[in-house]
Structures are given as C-alpha cells and as structure tokens.
VOBA-1610 file (N, C-alpha, C; in pm, whole numbers, padded with zeros to 5 digits, always signed):
BEGIN
Met-03632+00436+00450Met-03604+00521+00375Met-03648+00657+00374Gly-03783+00709+00466Gly-03843+00812+00462Gly-03751+00935+00545Asn-03622+00932+00608Asn-03568+01025+00702Asn-03445+01010+00553Ile-03410+00873+00504Ile-03295+00912+00412Ile-03367+00994+00257Ser-03500+01022+00204Ser-03518+01096+00136Ser-03510+01227+00210Ala-03592+01210+00323Ala-03600+01385+00359Ala-03438+01469+00368Val-03357+01344+00441Val-03179+01379+00398Val-03121+01470+00225Gly-03159+01361+00195Gly-03185+01389+00016Gly-03211+01480-00002Arg-03334+01517+00015Arg-03410+01669-00026Arg-03319+01790+00080Gln-03265+01792+00152Gln-03164+01911+00255Gln-03064+01943+00167Leu-02981+01790+00098Leu-02857+01802+00003Leu-02898+01876-00089Glu-03008+01856-00144Glu-03019+01923-00302Glu-03108+02095-00253Ala-03143+02110-00179Ala-03162+02237-00134Ala-03050+02289-00129Met-02909+02167-00122Met-02813+02290-00005Met-02726+02314-00173Gly-02787+02279-00310Gly-02688+02246-00406Gly-02606+02167-00449Phe-02651+02038-00372Phe-02611+01913-00399Phe-02689+01836-00532Ser-02572+01760-00574Ser-02643+01639-00695Ser-02676+01548-00656Val-02791+01450-00607Val-02835+01346-00502Val-02877+01283-00637Arg-02860+01163-00651Arg-02917+01049-00727Arg-02966+00960-00602Tyr-03111+00872-00605Tyr-03169+00774-00537Tyr-03137+00637-00600Asn-03151+00567-00499Asn-03144+00414-00564Asn-03078+00362-00704Glu-02945+00401-00682Glu-02866+00415-00792Glu-02786+00265-00771Lys-02803+00226-00844Lys-02710+00056-00916Lys-02582+00089-00871Met-02535+00015-00743Met-02381+00008-00808Met-02277-00044-00885Cys-02398-00160-00920Cys-02268-00253-01033Cys-02258-00146-01113Gly-02272-00001-01119Gly-02207+00023-01277Gly-02131+00144-01204Tyr-02087+00142-01099Tyr-01991+00205-00993Tyr-01880+00104-00978Thr-01812-00002-01024Thr-01764-00087-00950Thr-01691-00122-01050Ser-01555-00219-01039Ser-01493-00231-01125Ser-01541-00478-01163Phe-01619-00485-01049Phe-01695-00566-01068Phe-01791-00574-01146Lys-01879-00469-01134Lys-01952-00510-01225Lys-02127-00570-01127Ile-02077-00546-00992Ile-02164-00615-00923Ile-02235-00564-00794Gly-02331-00568-00760Gly-02392-00448-00672Gly-02486-00391-00649Gly-02634-00403-00602Gly-02720-00333-00590Gly-02755-00213-00547Ala-02872-00167-00559Ala-02859+00032-00533Ala-02856+00051-00389Ala-02765+00227-00418Ala-02734+00251-00303Ala-02862+00406-00277Asp-02896+00383-00105Asp-03013+00477-00076Asp-02972+00609-00174Leu-02857+00683-00152Leu-02818+00831-00210Leu-02678+00759-00243Leu-02687+00887-00371Leu-02546+00881-00404Leu-02491+01013-00465Leu-02405+01097-00374Leu-02382+01234-00384Leu-02277+01271-00444Glu-02236+01317-00491Glu-02150+01387-00578Glu-02095+01535-00514Val-01963+01532-00429Val-01889+01611-00344Val-01791+01707-00414Gly-01803+01815-00454Gly-01672+01848-00563Gly-01555+01960-00486Ser-01522+02002-00323Ser-01466+02069-00251Ser-01495+02038-00167Ala-01380+02055-00075Ala-01346+02039+00115Ala-01481+02115+00169Ala-01510+02251+00132Ala-01600+02308+00172Ala-01734+02236+00180Asp-01766+02185+00069Asp-01870+02085+00006Asp-01913+01983+00146Leu-01768+01944+00085Leu-01793+01779+00214Leu-01788+01756+00349Ser-01734+01895+00375Ser-01751+01952+00523Ser-01928+01957+00582Arg-01978+02053+00469Arg-02120+02046+00499Arg-02228+01929+00479Ala-02191+01826+00394Ala-02251+01682+00374Ala-02251+01651+00468Val-02105+01624+00519Val-02073+01506+00635Val-02121+01522+00748Arg-02192+01692+00826Arg-02192+01750+00899Arg-02326+01760+00856Leu-02415+01756+00738Leu-02552+01706+00797Leu-02540+01547+00785Leu-02499+01471+00726Leu-02521+01325+00736Leu-02522+01307+00865Arg-02418+01299+00930Arg-02371+01296+01122Arg-02519+01344+01165Glu-02548+01452+01167Glu-02651+01551+01245Glu-02800+01464+01233Asn-02818+01315+01101Asn-02894+01292+01089Asn-02846+01123+01070Glu-02744+01118+01156Glu-02744+00978+01167Glu-02716+00841+01048Val-02701+00919+00926Val-02739+00859+00801Val-02535+00812+00771Lys-02577+00639+00724Lys-02384+00582+00712Lys-02347+00669+00617Thr-02235+00684+00599Thr-02155+00751+00460Thr-02042+00641+00463Thr-02059+00637+00333Thr-01986+00534+00242Thr-01865+00626+00145Ile-01760+00579+00121Ile-01711+00687+00057Ile-01656+00589-00077Leu-01700+00627-00209Leu-01682+00528-00334Leu-01557+00558-00417Gly-01458+00515-00447Gly-01325+00583-00525Gly-01356+00530-00630Asn-01267+00494-00686Asn-01277+00433-00858Asn-01367+00264-00803Gly-01372+00215-00718Gly-01467+00065-00734Gly-01363-00012-00720Ser-01247+00009-00760Ser-01170-00146-00800Ser-01135-00220-00718Asn-01146-00198-00537Asn-01129-00346-00469Asn-01212-00319-00378Ile-01358-00345-00438Ile-01464-00314-00341Ile-01567-00436-00396Leu-01621-00516-00302Leu-01763-00608-00321Leu-01904-00516-00268Val-01991-00515-00357Val-02086-00438-00298Val-02212-00546-00276Ser-02255-00557-00170Ser-02388-00626-00145Ser-02457-00615-00220Asp-02566-00768-00282Asp-02660-00746-00387Asp-02828-00652-00265Glu-02790-00638-00178Glu-02897-00581-00153Glu-02891-00430-00147Gly-02712-00380-00197Gly-02703-00252-00212Gly-02632-00176-00068Ile-02633-00082-00113Ile-02530-00021+00027Ile-02683+00136+00114Arg-02663+00098+00218Arg-02815+00171+00289Arg-02709+00316+00377Gly-02734+00401+00350Gly-02734+00523+00377Gly-02670+00583+00225Ala-02568+00720+00268Ala-02530+00794+00165Ala-02408+00770+00114Val-02388+00727-00026Val-02253+00728-00090Val-02198+00832-00147Leu-02071+00856-00100Leu-02015+01021-00185Leu-01904+00963-00270Arg-01938+01009-00382Arg-01783+01031-00467Arg-01733+01165-00449Leu-01608+01139-00496Leu-01504+01286-00438Leu-01508+01335-00615Thr-01513+01453-00637Thr-01486+01505-00783Thr-01434+01655-00794Gly-01495+01734-00918Gly-01421+01862-00848Gly-01256+01891-00798Glu-01260+01944-00716Glu-01128+01982-00687Glu-01063+01899-00617Phe-01098+01760-00621Phe-01055+01622-00572Phe-00984+01537-00701Ser-01050+01637-00788Ser-00963+01540-00914Ser-00859+01602-00944Ser-00839+01746-00904Ser-00720+01833-00945Ser-00614+01756-00871Ile-00444+01818-00983Ile-00343+01761-00944Ile-00202+01889-00983Arg-00132+01904-00919Arg-00019+02004-01014Arg+00104+01921-00924Thr+00212+01987-01003Thr+00339+01962-01004Thr+00394+02068-00953Glu+00491+02043-00842Glu+00545+02164-00750Glu+00698+02114-00763Gly+00827+02101-00861Gly+00927+02063-00889Gly+00917+01910-00842Thr+01001+01829-00710Thr+00962+01685-00715Thr+00853+01648-00607Arg+00804+01704-00614Arg+00624+01721-00552Arg+00534+01731-00629Ile+00405+01636-00612Ile+00322+01667-00670Ile+00207+01620-00562Val+00149+01699-00554Val+00010+01758-00501Val-00119+01682-00603Cys-00240+01579-00540Cys-00344+01587-00600Cys-00455+01539-00513Gly-00584+01552-00583Gly-00660+01522-00483Gly-00690+01370-00450Ala-00772+01352-00391Ala-00789+01136-00373Ala-00889+01129-00460Gly-00979+01180-00532Gly-01041+01158-00674Gly-00939+01070-00777Val-00802+01199-00737Val-00745+01096-00905Val-00695+01015-00930Leu-00723+00908-01023Leu-00713+00791-01057Leu-00537+00793-01039Leu-00449+00652-00991Leu-00367+00634-00948Leu-00292+00640-01109Ser-00343+00607-01189Ser-00255+00567-01294Ser-00255+00730-01398Lys-00325+00781-01366Lys-00315+00950-01428Lys-00180+00993-01298Leu-00191+00975-01159Leu-00078+01046-01134Leu+00078+00965-01174Cys+00112+00845-01175Cys+00211+00763-01226Cys+00227+00843-01356Arg+00098+00856-01445Arg+00171+00956-01607Arg+00210+01108-01584Thr+00175+01155-01432Thr+00209+01272-01471Thr+00341+01308-01377Ala+00389+01178-01302Ala+00473+01194-01271Ala+00599+01192-01354Ala+00573+01079-01442Ala+00677+01023-01566Ala+00723+01124-01655Glu+00561+01201-01703Glu+00623+01343-01793Glu+00723+01422-01730Ser+00690+01418-01561Ser+00776+01539-01540Ser+00936+01460-01521Gly+00947+01358-01502Gly+01054+01295-01490Gly+01079+01280-01317Leu+00977+01241-01264Leu+00980+01231-01158Leu+00929+01074-01125Ser+01038+01014-01053Ser+01025+00848-01048Ser+01014+00827-00880Gly+00923+00691-00877Gly+00880+00658-00798Gly+00768+00561-00748Leu+00697+00581-00807Leu+00589+00525-00902Leu+00517+00445-00974Glu+00654+00453-01012Glu+00651+00312-01193Glu+00563+00224-01152Phe+00573+00121-01017Phe+00578+00007-00989Phe+00373+00062-00980Ala+00331+00111-00971Ala+00191+00166-00940Ala+00132+00163-01033Tyr+00160+00203-01167Tyr+00117+00190-01293Tyr+00009+00074-01353Gly-00090+00131-01343Gly-00205+00001-01377Gly-00289-00017-01262Ile-00235+00005-01162Ile-00340-00008-01038Ile-00462+00054-01059Pro-00578-00003-01100Pro-00711+00061-01125Pro-00778+00119-01012Gly-00742+00170-00919Gly-00766+00271-00817Gly-00703+00450-00795Ser-00807+00502-00723Ser-00770+00631-00740Ser-00719+00633-00610Val-00634+00750-00556Val-00525+00814-00509Val-00557+00777-00326Gly-00685+00805-00329Gly-00744+00806-00155Gly-00761+00678-00157Gly-00804+00583-00274Gly-00868+00473-00239Gly-00722+00356-00191Ala-00583+00375-00307Ala-00453+00320-00289Ala-00390+00368-00143Ile-00365+00474-00130Ile-00352+00512+00074Ile-00417+00429+00090Tyr-00524+00440+00140Tyr-00646+00402+00209Tyr-00614+00244+00273Met-00596+00141+00142Met-00486+00031+00178Met-00358-00031+00115Asn-00282+00106+00110Asn-00138+00162+00102Asn-00149+00025-00015Ala-00158+00054-00129Ala-00217-00021-00229Ala-00041-00053-00270Gly+00034-00171-00357Gly+00132-00244-00379Gly+00166-00335-00518Ala+00278-00333-00539Ala+00263-00463-00655Ala+00455-00424-00720Tyr+00467-00510-00742Tyr+00601-00535-00808Tyr+00708-00446-00702Gly+00679-00486-00563Gly+00822-00450-00484Gly+00769-00309-00448Gly+00681-00220-00476Gly+00648-00091-00451Gly+00563-00110-00361Glu+00509+00013-00260Glu+00417+00049-00189Glu+00364+00185-00221Met+00245+00213-00141Met+00222+00369-00148Met+00320+00431-00073Lys+00325+00371+00077Lys+00382+00464+00122Lys+00566+00483+00106Asp+00601+00415-00023Asp+00762+00470-00030Asp+00737+00603-00128Ala+00610+00684-00163Ala+00640+00775-00218Ala+00520+00879-00141Val+00409+00846-00119Val+00341+00891-00015Val+00419+00989+00108Ala+00407+01141+00060Ala+00448+01224+00216Ala+00362+01305+00293Ser+00277+01301+00251Ser+00164+01343+00346Ser-00007+01365+00310Cys-00099+01347+00404Cys-00219+01370+00348Cys-00333+01444+00389Glu-00425+01494+00342Glu-00542+01610+00420Glu-00661+01518+00445Tyr-00676+01480+00542Tyr-00843+01432+00563Tyr-00942+01461+00610Met-01036+01481+00631Met-01179+01514+00706Met-01199+01417+00803Asp-01214+01450+00955Asp-01322+01376+01051Asp-01411+01336+01050Glu-01531+01284+01094Glu-01689+01288+01095Glu-01729+01417+01145Ser-01674+01496+01154Ser-01735+01600+01223Ser-01723+01735+01123Gly-01664+01716+00988Gly-01589+01793+00935Gly-01553+01845+00926Gln-01431+01850+01016Gln-01240+01936+01019Gln-01183+01884+00975Leu-01073+01920+00844Leu-01023+01930+00740Leu-00870+01914+00859Leu-00795+01806+00846Leu-00676+01780+00988Leu-00599+01720+00809Ser-00408+01697+00900Ser-00313+01662+00797Ser-00232+01615+00851Ile-00161+01513+00848Ile-00085+01403+00840Ile+00020+01361+00829Ser+00166+01311+00824Ser+00260+01310+00786Ser+00288+01118+00745Val+00359+01130+00678Val+00319+00968+00616Val+00419+00857+00733Ala+00514+01000+00824Ala+00561+00906+00943Ala+00440+00863+01053Asp+00302+00902+01059Asp+00225+00895+01134Asp+00111+00818+01057Met+00127+00743+00955Met+00009+00666+00870Met-00002+00579+00918Asp+00080+00472+01018Asp+00057+00356+01062Asp+00044+00225+00913Met+00139+00276+00803Met+00140+00204+00704Met+00154+00096+00701Ser+00163-00021+00635Ser+00207-00146+00655Ser+00143-00236+00532Tyr+00164-00368+00548Tyr+00087-00479+00422Tyr-00083-00433+00407Arg-00091-00370+00301Arg-00255-00360+00279Arg-00327-00287+00438His-00230-00204+00508His-00291-00126+00547His-00269+00020+00586Ser-00365+00086+00657Ser-00305+00225+00702Ser-00394+00278+00829Phe-00343+00384+00884Phe-00436+00457+00960Phe-00546+00528+00948Phe-00577+00500+00844Phe-00734+00530+00777Phe-00823+00418+00814Gly-00768+00266+00813Gly-00848+00148+00794Gly-00996+00218+00872Gly-01111+00121+00906Gly-01209+00117+00968Gly-01200+00246+01113Lys-01224+00315+01023Lys-01215+00451+01106Lys-01280+00571+00986Asn-01370+00653+01027Asn-01500+00737+00991Asn-01406+00870+00934Leu-01312+00873+00843Leu-01249+00942+00774Leu-01202+00963+00607Ile-01186+01082+00622Ile-01202+01068+00486Ile-01082+01146+00386Ile-01009+01074+00281Ile-00930+01127+00260Ile-00892+01229+00134Cys-00888+01330+00139Cys-00934+01457+00075Cys-00827+01503-00060Ser-00695+01458+00022Ser-00551+01507-00101Ser-00391+01477-00019Ala-00341+01417-00122Ala-00214+01394-00071Ala-00108+01432-00120Ser-00009+01506-00028Ser+00126+01503-00130Ser+00250+01416-00157Phe+00332+01383-00261Phe+00395+01295-00317Phe+00522+01350-00360Asp+00637+01275-00301Asp+00782+01325-00314Asp+00815+01212-00411Phe+00927+01224-00503Phe+00969+01178-00587Phe+01126+01149-00567Cys+01213+01121-00714Cys+01350+01164-00728Cys+01336+01212-00865Ser+01398+01289-00903Ser+01419+01287-01043Ser+01439+01208-01115Gly+01429+01186-01238Gly+01506+01037-01307Gly+01466+01100-01459Asp+01495+01037-01545Asp+01532+01038-01671Asp+01349+00987-01753Arg+01341+01057-01795Arg+01142+01049-01851Arg+01108+00947-01935Glu+01204+00966-02032Glu+01194+00795-02094Glu+01246+00698-02063Glu+01326+00617-01976Glu+01354+00535-01863Glu+01247+00506-01792Ile+01184+00606-01755Ile+01075+00587-01655Ile+00915+00539-01685Leu+00911+00609-01809Leu+00784+00550-01926Leu+00802+00390-01974Ser+00932+00393-01990Ser+00969+00261-02027Ser+00959+00165-01949Lys+00993+00213-01811Lys+00947+00097-01736Lys+00824+00069-01655Met+00728+00167-01697Met+00625+00188-01664Met+00544+00111-01778Lys+00595+00185-01870Lys+00526+00031-02016Lys+00510-00132-01996Glu+00626-00166-01922Glu+00710-00286-01906Glu+00627-00347-01826Ile+00603-00290-01735Ile+00513-00327-01587Ile+00364-00339-01656Met+00323-00245-01714Met+00165-00241-01763Met+00135-00402-01846Gln+00271-00404-01896Gln+00278-00529-02017Gln+00263-00667-01903Arg+00359-00656-01852Arg+00304-00744-01747Arg+00208-00738-01658Arg+00090-00725-01659Arg-00027-00703-01594Arg-00082-00796-01708Val-00102-00671-01805Val-00147-00752-01944Val-00193-00893-01962Asp-00002-00918-01937Asp+00010-01084-01999Asp-00032-01201-01887Lys-00035-01156-01808Lys-00031-01268-01658Lys-00205-01234-01603Gln-00312-01098-01627Gln-00429-01090-01519Gln-00522-01053-01628Pro-00673-01107-01563Pro-00750-01093-01660Pro-00794-00950-01646Leu-00728-00836-01713Leu-00764-00732-01727Leu-00931-00700-01815Glu-00913-00827-01877Glu-00999-00775-02015Glu-01164-00810-01923Met-01183-00847-01778Met-01294-00934-01756Met-01284-00836-01604Pro-01437-00822-01594Pro-01501-00775-01476Pro-01438-00858-01336Ser-01326-00745-01267Ser-01317-00849-01145Ser-01256-00685-01026Ala-01188-00749-00946Ala-01197-00673-00805Ala-01031-00638-00790Gly-00948-00686-00904Gly-00789-00755-00826Gly-00773-00848-00743Ser-00676-00859-00700Ser-00640-00949-00629Ser-00748-00995-00494Val-00789-01150-00529Val-00862-01117-00423Val-00839-01149-00252Phe-00707-01236-00262Phe-00649-01242-00140Phe-00530-01248-00091Lys-00481-01116+00042Lys-00418-01124+00113Lys-00225-01194+00064Arg-00149-01180+00046Arg+00001-01239+00006Arg+00005-01310+00124Pro-00024-01454+00175Pro+00015-01546+00252Pro+00200-01547+00308Glu+00236-01532+00450Glu+00347-01533+00465Glu+00421-01637+00389Gly+00468-01608+00307Gly+00605-01746+00235Gly+00543-01829+00182Tyr+00440-01719+00106Tyr+00370-01821-00044Tyr+00312-01659-00111Phe+00220-01753-00208Phe+00142-01670-00325Phe+00014-01747-00293Ala-00127-01636-00276Ala-00201-01708-00279Ala-00238-01770-00400Gly-00195-01720-00560Gly-00235-01753-00646Gly-00185-01900-00685Ala-00065-01929-00653Ala-00017-02067-00650Ala-00085-02142-00580Leu-00103-02135-00418Leu-00170-02198-00340Leu-00326-02273-00428Ile-00407-02162-00481Ile-00532-02177-00513Ile-00500-02245-00672Glu-00432-02271-00722Glu-00369-02323-00842Glu-00329-02442-00805Gln-00256-02513-00677Gln-00202-02603-00675Gln-00297-02682-00606Cys-00445-02634-00562Cys-00504-02705-00506Cys-00611-02726-00625Gly-00612-02685-00724Gly-00723-02738-00873Gly-00836-02664-00836Leu-00824-02528-00819Leu-00921-02423-00786Leu-00927-02333-00931Lys-00871-02356-01025Lys-00817-02267-01109Lys-00940-02273-01227Gly-00999-02213-01277Gly-01141-02217-01306Gly-01284-02224-01283Cys-01202-02299-01104Cys-01406-02312-01046Cys-01490-02179-01025Ser-01627-02239-01016Ser-01685-02136-01028Ser-01850-02129-00977Val-01870-02053-00934Val-01987-02017-00839Val-02125-01913-00946Gly-02210-01983-00912Gly-02289-01899-01065Gly-02173-01802-01145Gly-02193-01713-01170Gly-02164-01633-01246Gly-01964-01600-01244Ala-01973-01652-01095Ala-01804-01605-01049Ala-01721-01741-01080Gln-01572-01682-01095Gln-01537-01775-01146Gln-01378-01752-01078Val-01290-01839-01094Val-01157-01816-01052Val-01084-01832-01188Ser-00991-01698-01235Ser-00939-01652-01334Ser-00862-01769-01425Val-00902-01791-01531Val-00835-01893-01610Val-00698-01853-01615Lys-00655-01769-01603Lys-00514-01649-01651Lys-00439-01610-01556His-00532-01600-01383His-00419-01603-01322His-00538-01647-01142Ser-00513-01699-01145Ser-00630-01797-01014Ser-00591-01693-00886Gly-00535-01611-00836Gly-00537-01487-00775Gly-00663-01427-00788Phe-00707-01431-00888Phe-00821-01306-00930Phe-00972-01409-00939Ile-01068-01389-00932Ile-01215-01390-00952Ile-01275-01308-01066Val-01338-01352-01122Val-01381-01259-01237Val-01505-01301-01263Asn-01573-01201-01289Asn-01770-01226-01307Asn-01751-01214-01456Thr-01800-01315-01514Thr-01838-01408-01631Thr-01965-01380-01714Gly-02079-01304-01617Gly-02173-01245-01650Gly-02282-01285-01560Gly-02340-01188-01535Gly-02453-01221-01395Gly-02378-01258-01217Ala-02278-01240-01262Ala-02246-01309-01119Ala-02268-01209-01001Thr-02305-01274-00888Thr-02354-01174-00763Thr-02298-01170-00669Cys-02287-01085-00546Cys-02243-01087-00443Cys-02213-01239-00364Lys-02326-01245-00417Lys-02341-01435-00281Lys-02287-01527-00345Asp-02257-01482-00505Asp-02167-01583-00590Asp-02007-01584-00528Val-01970-01444-00553Val-01832-01434-00508Val-01770-01507-00363Leu-01886-01437-00262Leu-01895-01515-00132Leu-01914-01619-00140Glu-01957-01707-00179Glu-01946-01810-00149Glu-01853-01912-00246Leu-01773-01845-00316Leu-01662-01894-00406Leu-01574-01835-00352Val-01529-01741-00256Val-01461-01695-00184Val-01422-01809-00079Arg-01559-01827-00050Arg-01518-01937+00107Arg-01474-02084+00107His-01530-02095-00008His-01493-02265-00090His-01332-02239-00120Ile-01264-02151-00184Ile-01109-02162-00173Ile-01064-02115-00070Gln-01121-02051+00029Gln-00998-02081+00170Gln-01055-02200+00224Gln-01118-02278+00218Gln-01157-02377+00278Gln-01056-02452+00213Thr-01122-02538+00105Thr-01070-02600+00040Thr-00828-02561+00069Val-00817-02439+00043Val-00662-02415+00069Val-00621-02444+00191Gln-00699-02388+00279Gln-00676-02431+00412Gln-00631-02574+00439Arg-00742-02633+00399Arg-00745-02807+00421Arg-00642-02860+00380Glu-00608-02808+00238Glu-00466-02916+00194Glu-00347-02875+00208Thr-00376-02731+00235Thr-00219-02656+00238Thr-00170-02620+00400Gly-00284-02576+00497Gly-00274-02561+00638Gly-00301-02429+00623Val-00256-02316+00521Val-00309-02123+00528Val-00386-02137+00448Leu-00445-02034+00588Leu-00559-01949+00585Leu-00555-01823+00477Leu-00631-01834+00375Leu-00610-01696+00289Leu-00715-01639+00350Glu-00641-01493+00363Glu-00742-01366+00415Glu-00786-01273+00306Cys-00905-01250+00315Cys-00958-01188+00196Cys-00900-01042+00157Glu-00861-00953+00079Glu-00822-00859+00034Glu-00946-00764-00002Ile-01036-00797-00078Ile-01161-00691-00090Ile-01244-00614-00008Lys-01264-00506-00040Lys-01348-00502+00120Lys-01514-00519+00065Val-01615-00563+00152Val-01741-00592+00133Val-01812-00475+00164Ile-01918-00430+00122Ile-01948-00295+00135Ile-02081-00332+00169Ser-02187-00294+00234Ser-02334-00277+00234Ser-02401-00191+00308
//
C-alpha cells in the first residue's frame, strides 16, 4: 500500500479527489465488495489523460467503474486505482438525429433524451441499469436489440493517455462482446444515430418494456442483472428452473424466485457466496442438460 499511498498523494497534489480504502459495496448494484486501494473521480478527458499517465508510470493497476451494474467485486476488494468518470463524462447533447454523450451517462437517461426528442432506436435499452460506456463495452442488449444497432462511433483513451476515435464498423461488436474487451482502454464518449419517430409512440414502447422488466425481473433486490449469457438455442433462466434450482441459495446469494436467470443478494451476500452458487448452477445444468452456462457478470479484484 506504500506505493499506492504515495501515488494517491501525487494525485491529490494534482487536484484530484481521492478516497482511500473505500468499500465498493456502495458502488455496485449487487451491494457486494471489499475496499479499493484508491477511488479517483475524473471529470474531463484532459484530467483522465494526466491520471492515466501517472498511474501507468507507477505501474498501478487501473479499473474503470461505471454504474457498477454488471460486476461482482471481490470480498478482498480491488487492488490499485478505481476510476469513476464524472463531469464532462456525464454530458449529453442532441444534434439533429444524432446524440453525443459521455461514457458516464446512464443508459436510461440516454433513452429518455432520445424519446423526448422523437428519436427512435434505443427503446429496447430502457431499464438496462448501466452507463453508456459499460453498455458499449459489453454490447448490452435486450428485447431483440443491441447497442451496436444504434452506436455510430466512440472516443476512447489508450493506456498512454492518448484520445482516439473508432467507428462502429471497427468495434467488433457481437453478442456481449466488443473491441474494448480485455484491453486497457477507457471509453470516454459515444455518438448514436437515430431515426425520427413519434415521441408518444416511443415513450409508450419504453413504458411497455419497463413494465415487462418490473413484472419479470427482481428489480427490487440487489443483483447484477442476468448472470449467464444466453446459450445458443436455449434460455439460461429456463434451464436453471428446469433443473430445480429456483430459490437455491448459498449464504446470502439466492437464485431469484422471480427470474431464475438472476442471482440476488438477500442480505449480507459475499462474492464467495455468489461464485459458489454460480459454480453449483453451472455444474448442475451441465450434468442434467449437457449445456455449459457461461457467466456474463465480470468479476473484479
């Protein structure tokens, strides 16, 4: 922690807001996770570049935290620095049928902004509880749509602190995958192209999609959304229920009784509880159906 503390002091001297040993359970939708060595809020691309360069020079591992809605943080916490994008990364503006927004904008806010402007193309995403950056990173999708259907381009920062642009054609977006996966890159902003539509019809469709989520998903309990990727030809939740695992629990982690594709935190669940339950589900489903479920949630440590 000595080197981390020294880097934290340097960041503070540069004007950054730094928190030490901040528990991550308050920053994730699962309400699970130990402390991060450093939690750093960054409000502009210029500041992000400065922070990235300093962290790289000191060989400090860097983790970008969006809305914390599709991740599971280790009980031991996160080593190195966790960066949260604020300020200009939360900006959003409409330019005709295009919307440009920061990676820190909530996906729900982007959907509402589009709808209020009579722009159609992201109705499917309403209710997905993530940030724009996180949604693009994993090509989030629901109800027949995916982020690749609307995103036009992104600006991102590489590990040297340089700001670069990429078009959707080069983002290699497929089911729960994009060009950004597994790379030390930070999505900073994105442009979306829409079709003009009827404002009331768009809002009505979004309301309908949200109601379907409320009716079918355990939104009232802490979770990280769908736990498993959809296996080809099947639905993960149906397979899990078929194997009699609905309501199955390990510690405070439970297969939701409302939707078997979700694991919920019933109170006091740990990362260890969730991972043990995930393994039990995978082993049971594979043994009984021959299908190996692949975890969709990203585990961070």
